[in-house]
C-alpha positions in Angstrom: -0.2 -17.7 8.2 1.9 -18.5 11.3 3.5 -21.4 9.5 4.5 -19.1 6.5 6.0 -16.5 8.9 7.9 -19.3 10.7 9.3 -20.6 7.5 10.5 -17.2 6.5 12.2 -16.6 9.8 13.9 -20.0 9.7 15.0 -19.5 6.1 16.5 -16.1 7.0 18.4 -17.6 9.9 19.9 -20.3 7.7 21.4 -18.0 5.0 25.2 -18.1 4.6 25.5 -14.3 4.4 28.0 -12.9 6.9 26.5 -11.3 10.0 28.9 -8.3 9.5 29.8 -6.3 6.5 32.8 -7.6 4.5 35.9 -5.4 4.1 37.3 -4.8 0.6 40.1 -7.2 1.3 37.8 -10.0 2.4 35.6 -9.4 -0.6 38.6 -9.6 -2.9 39.9 -12.7 -1.1 36.5 -14.4 -1.5 36.3 -13.4 -5.2 39.8 -14.3 -6.2 40.6 -17.3 -4.0 37.5 -19.2 -3.2 36.6 -20.2 -6.8 39.0 -23.1 -6.4 38.9 -23.9 -2.7 37.0 -23.1 0.5 37.7 -19.8 2.4 40.3 -20.2 5.0 40.3 -18.1 8.2 43.0 -15.4 8.5 44.3 -17.1 11.7 45.0 -20.3 9.8 48.4 -19.0 8.7 50.9 -16.5 9.8 51.3 -13.3 7.8 54.4 -14.7 6.2 52.6 -17.9 5.5 49.9 -16.0 3.6 52.4 -14.1 1.6 54.1 -17.4 0.7 50.7 -19.0 -0.2 49.9 -16.0 -2.5 53.4 -16.3 -4.1 52.7 -20.0 -4.8 49.3 -19.4 -6.3 50.6 -16.7 -8.5 53.7 -18.7 -9.6 51.4 -21.7 -10.5 49.2 -19.3 -12.5 46.2 -20.2 -10.3 45.5 -16.5 -9.7 46.6 -13.1 -11.0 46.7 -10.3 -8.5 47.5 -6.7 -9.1 49.9 -5.3 -6.5 46.9 -3.4 -5.0 44.7 -6.5 -4.8 47.6 -8.5 -3.2 48.1 -5.8 -0.6 44.4 -5.6 0.2 44.1 -9.4 0.5 47.2 -9.6 2.7 45.9 -6.8 4.8 42.6 -8.7 5.4 44.5 -11.9 6.1 46.6 -10.1 8.7 49.7 -9.9 6.6 51.7 -7.0 5.3 51.5 -5.6 1.7 55.2 -5.3 1.7 55.7 -9.1 2.0 56.7 -10.4 -1.4 
């Protein structure tokens, strides 16, 4: 019985679920961007760098974002929805 409880505790500790609730922008970022590559941290690029990256991904037809989705993702990444 103790072994089973220990295994459950260890398994729960090893899950990859975030320890905090995801924002809408983070949820969109993970859904739209991480099907092709790993999730990058918001501090990995400047706000302008993120806007440029999204421009590139959209130009190469790797992702299609509505203006609202783009704004929400850039908000999560620390950018500005007005960067385009």
